[in-house]
C-alpha positions in Angstrom: 146.8 95.9 94.0 147.4 98.0 97.2 149.3 100.6 97.2 150.6 102.8 100.6 152.3 106.1 101.1 154.8 106.0 104.2 156.3 109.1 106.5 158.5 108.8 108.3 160.6 110.3 111.2 163.8 112.2 109.9 166.5 111.6 112.5 168.4 114.4 114.2 171.3 113.6 112.5 171.7 114.7 109.1 169.5 113.3 106.3 171.0 109.8 105.2 168.2 109.8 102.9 170.8 113.3 100.6 166.6 114.8 100.2 167.3 118.1 101.8 164.0 119.0 102.4 162.7 122.0 105.0 160.3 118.8 106.2 161.0 116.2 109.7 159.8 113.9 107.6 160.1 111.7 104.6 157.5 110.3 102.2 157.8 106.7 100.6 155.8 105.5 98.3 154.5 101.5 98.2 153.7 98.9 95.5 151.8 95.7 98.1 152.7 94.2 101.5 156.2 93.2 100.8 157.5 97.2 98.8 155.9 98.5 102.2 158.5 95.8 104.6 160.6 96.1 102.6 161.4 99.9 102.4 160.9 99.7 107.0 162.8 96.5 106.9 165.9 99.5 104.6 165.5 102.5 106.5 164.9 100.9 110.2 168.5 101.0 111.7 169.9 97.4 112.6 168.6 95.3 116.0 164.8 97.2 114.9 162.2 93.4 114.7 160.5 94.7 110.9 157.3 92.8 111.2 156.3 91.1 108.2 153.7 91.5 105.3 150.6 89.3 106.8 151.3 91.9 110.0 151.2 94.4 108.2 148.3 93.5 106.3 146.1 92.3 109.9 146.8 95.5 112.0 145.6 97.6 108.7 142.7 96.9 108.5 142.0 96.5 111.9 142.7 100.5 111.7 141.6 101.0 108.5 144.5 101.5 106.1 146.0 104.2 108.2 148.7 102.9 110.5 150.6 104.8 113.5 154.1 102.7 114.0 155.3 104.2 117.0 158.2 104.1 119.4 158.9 104.0 123.2 159.4 102.2 126.5 156.2 100.4 128.7 154.6 103.2 127.0 156.7 106.6 128.1 158.2 108.6 125.6 155.7 107.6 122.7 156.4 109.1 119.7 155.8 108.9 116.3 158.5 106.3 114.1 156.2 105.6 110.4 152.3 106.3 110.4 151.8 103.9 107.1 147.8 105.5 104.8 147.0 103.5 102.1 145.9 105.2 98.7 143.5 104.1 96.1 146.0 106.0 92.9 149.3 106.4 92.2 151.3 109.3 92.4 153.4 111.1 90.5 156.4 112.9 91.8 158.5 110.2 93.0 162.0 109.2 93.0 163.3 106.3 92.4 167.2 106.0 93.8 169.4 102.9 95.3 170.2 102.9 99.1 172.7 100.9 101.1 171.9 100.4 104.4 174.8 100.6 107.2 174.6 96.2 106.5 175.6 97.2 102.8 171.8 95.7 101.2 170.9 97.7 98.7 167.4 98.4 97.8 165.7 100.9 95.4 163.1 103.2 97.6 160.7 105.3 96.2 160.7 108.7 97.6 158.4 112.3 96.9 161.8 114.8 96.9 159.6 117.8 94.3 158.3 120.3 96.6 154.9 120.2 94.8 154.2 116.6 95.2 155.4 116.4 98.4 152.3 119.2 99.8 150.2 116.8 97.9 151.1 114.0 100.5 151.0 116.2 103.6 147.4 116.7 102.4 146.8 112.9 102.5 147.8 112.9 106.2 145.3 115.8 107.9 
């Protein structure tokens, strides 16, 4: 099974995940491509298209398992929204919580809340 760490940019209007760290990113752990897709689908605002698990598999392989997803219209004002990396071992220090999005759909997200585990995860993204 493939293991992934997802780095998502925090929204500017408060912290909707209930994680009050001083970092500008929220880190999620995903077990497999379907879990990765479902995690992105539940933390992305409604109206945005989330690709299939096969698409993620294809582009992760093309980008050597370090994929950056950006937003921006017509190549202007592009900025990182998500960054996905593949890890070999399951990291410790993540907590599972039930997240309910605006569409009242619930999904268990695995997020890192401990400062030590966040610092270890940050070192993977350098």
